[in-house]
N, C-alpha and C positions, 0 to 999 in steps of 0.2 A: 353064582355059576361055578362049576368045577370042570375038570377034565381038560378040554382043549384050550380054555381061556386062561389068560395070564400065564402063558407058556414062556418061562424064563430059560428053557433049554436052548432057545435060539441063539443066545449069546455064546455059548460054548460050541454049538454046531458050526458056526461060521468063523470061529477064532483064527483058524489057519489062514483065512483070507481077509482078516479084518482091515488090514492096511493096503489091500491090493487094488481097491476101487473097482473090483469086478462085480460086486453084488450091489444092486440098485438100492435096496433098503438100508444097507450099511452106509452107502454114500449119503442117503437122506439124513442119517444120524450125524454124519460128519458135516453136512451142510447146515445143520441147525446150530453148530457151535458159533460161527461168526455172527449169526443173527442174535443169539443170546448175549454175546459179548458186546454188541452195539449198545445194549442197555446196561449190562453189568459194569462195563468199563466206566460209566458215568457215576457209579456209586462207590468206587474204590480205586486206589492205586495199588496194583498188584506187586510192584517191585519190593522185594525183600520180605513179603508177607508169607507166613506159614499157612498153607491152604490145603484143606482136605477135599478131594473130589469123591463124594459119597455116591457109590454106584457108578464107578468109572468105566466099567466094561473094558474095551480094548485100549482106552487111553486118549480118545480124541480131545476131550476137554482138558485133561491133565497136561497133555503136551502143549496145548495152546497157552495155558497158564504159565507153564515153565518157560516158554518163549517170551512171556511178558515179565519175567524176572521173579516169579513167585517160587517159594520153596514148597514143592508139591508132594503130597501123599495121595494115594488112591486106594480105595477099598471096594470090593465087589465079591459076591458069592460065586461068580462064574470063574472057576479055577483056570480053565483053558483060555478064557479071555484075558485074565490077569497075566498068564504066561506070555500071551501075544503082546500085551502092553509092556511087560518087562523087556522082551526081546527088541521091540521097536525103539524103546527109550535108549537101550544100550547101543543099538545101531545108530541112533540119532545123537549120541553123546549127551543125553539129558539125564540129569541126576534126579530121578523120581523114585520114591519109595512106594511099592505096591504090596498090598496085603489081601488075602482071601478072607472075607468075613461079611457079616450082615449088619445093617444099620441098627437093628434092635440091640446088638451087643458088640460094640466096637472096642478093639484092643488098644485103646489109647487112654492116657491119663487125663484127669480133669485139666481144664484150662490149657489145652495144647495148641489150638489153632486160632489164628486171627480171623480166618474165613472158612466156612463150610459151604461148598457148592454142591447142590443136589438137583440134577436135571434128569428128566425122564425116569424118575425113580418112585416118587411118593405114591403114584397110582398103582404101584406093583407090590408095596410092602405088606407084610402080614399084620403089623401092629403100628399104625401111624403114630399114636400117642407115644409109644415107647421109642420109636425112631426120633421123634422130635425131642424127647427127654434126653436122649443120648447126644443129639446135636447140641443142646444147651449145655450139657455136661462137659463136652470137649472144647467148647468155645472159650476163649479168653474173655475177661471182662471187657465189654465194649465191642466184642467180635461180631462179625456179620454172618448171616445165613442168607444165601442166595439160592433160589429154587425156581423150577417150573414144573407144571403138571397139567392135567386135562380136566376141564370143567365137566360137570355131570348134568346133562340136559339132552333133549332129543337131537338138537343140531350137532352137538359134539359127538354123540353116538353115530349119527349119520356120517359125519366127516371122517372120524377115526376108524370106525368099524366097517361100515358099508363101502365108503369111497376108498379110504387109504389102504385098508386090508383086503377087502373082498374084490374091489374093482381094479384099482390102479396098482395094487400090490406094492405100495410104498413101504409097507411093513408086512411081515409074514402073517398069514391068517391065524388068529388065536393069540396074537401078541398081548392084547388087552382084554380085560373083563370090564365092561362099561359100568358094572355095579360098583367097581372100586374107584371110579372117577370121583373127584372132590370139588364141591362147589367152593368158590373163593371165600365166602363168609364162613363156611365150615372150617376151612384151613386157617383162616385168621383166628378163629376161636381156639383151635387146637394148638396153634403157635403160642397164643397168649397163655393157655393152660400149661404149656411147657416152661413158662417163665421168660419168654422172649417178648420184646417190644415190637409190635407189628409196624412195618413200613409200607411203602407204596407197592401197588401191583399194576401190571400192564399186560396187554395181550401180546401174543406171539403167533406169527403165521406167515403164509406165503407172500413173497414180495416180487417174484420174478422167476426167470429161468436162466441157467448158466449154459455154457457151450455144449454140455452133454445133454441138454434139455432136461436136467434135473431141477427141481424146485429149489429156489433160494428163500431164506427166511429173514425176518426182522421184526422189530417191535410193531405192535398195532394198538390202536386206541380202544379196541373192544376185547373182552375176555371170554367170548362165547365158546371158543374151543380150547385153545392153548393159552395159558397165562403164566407170567413170571412174577416174582415178588422178592422182597427183601424183608428181613427182620434183624434185630440186634439183641445180643445178650447184654442186659444192662450192666453198668458199672456197679461194683459191689463195695461194701464197707470192708475195711481191713480184716475184721474178725470173722467174716463168713460171706456167703453168697446171697446176702440180702440186698434188695434194690435200694439205690438212692438216686440222685439226679441223673437224668438221661436226656441227651439231645439227639433227635433222629438225624 
């Protein structure tokens, strides 16, 4: 699909109000962060780790990780959203580095980050294999890749396109192209092809309502619609990036 689908302009369009809590779909993105971290927090200790938030938009995840003691960088192609992220971090006295750029060509040296976090991104990128290759390149030996994305099946299409976009307007109409959704087994294969060791996956979805009657999120046992996962860049021999022993 082309045209109105996979519309990434939305992140720049609302940049001025990203942190205002006035826009329901932006609040939905904000509400997803603690749900993701309920699972991610079990996989790593963020304190003192160098972390890249790949596809950071206006900075919800980046700031949450900075509050956990991580040294955070964020990158996103939405220039206005990046500017909003920079301004909010400054106002909040958070030392976060933000860059404008895309996952296919990241402006970072090899072996830079302990962790790459990539949420609400992989179902939007032009070249999934290239993005994953870049993730592997910028990770340090033994580094973690933490992600979430959307499964590709009729139920996921119904939930994310028909219900979330068209009926409930939890996201702007045209945010996603269902043809770009990724089955878990496809993503595991792509991750392995990038040289990463695949770890566990789990579902992500609605768990309740908050005081604003917005949906709250958390881990789920099924991966039918949204799912999260982790992978690790294997340890390498001293003379190159060749794989040797790895413990998940």
